[in-house]
C-alpha angles and dihedrals in degrees: 000000000000114000121244111271116175093196093053094041090062088067104031106026137256119322124210095221122192098301093042091052091053094047099041103031098036098235118155096204124033129171139183111244096249091052086087084086090064096052092089093227113174102218093187091067088064125085098193137010121196116212144169110205117217118245111256098340116210119264117190125181088207097059136043098198101065122128090253091059090054091050092049091051093048093049091048095046095048092045093053093047093045090226115162110258112207110198098174108042098069093052092055090049092049092049090056091050091052090061089075113067129201123219090258093052090050090055090052091047092054091048091054092050092049090052090050093051093048090051094050094046091053092047093051092052093051103039114112137150114286096035116121124236090245089057089058089047090052091056096052094042090050089056090046091058093038089056093054101264114159094215141318116292091223134348111296117255113217110163129170128194113343089358088068087072095057106094098205099029110150107155091094095184102120123107116242117239128201118278098009128133113259122194123192132177126168138157127219107206115223110178100307097323107175108266096224091061095045096056124099121177125206130191119176146149115243113226132188121293116297093015116118114249115242112237116215 
């Protein structure tokens, strides 16, 4: 947990802190990330450590308990002890665990799919020649947020014409013409919902105003 910091909380909002996490979340033991230093772990007694490093962890010159500080400490400690650091094994194991879903996870998966369907229905009704790809993107991302999604799982792909053939096209700046193929894929992220079940793909021809799009 991040420690309470009144100065930082003015900008980023109130933090629970260690005591708040115990009181509000019901945990018996709560630690700040950098507290790992104080655990007294003898790294040299270990043969192998499995780890998944976070992507671009925060480093702040104003705090010493950021995720980046914990990563730095871990890398320094394992390097000195010459313990084997396995960066691939844990990911494989976690992927296997994710194949089994709890009732709560299934509820979240259904919610993500419902949001996706609502977003596509709205986009289909509003698509017309002259719109830009980013306007189509704005529609589906609005419904993602409106439905309670925390963020997009990856940048929305909204490609018209030749852009519809680019698998990871994310510029979304082109104007949409009549009777072109339009491809859209997007992911509303609902608390680690599996990506494969959140995706919906759409390919359509855009007709003149008030005419119903043809779904392929």
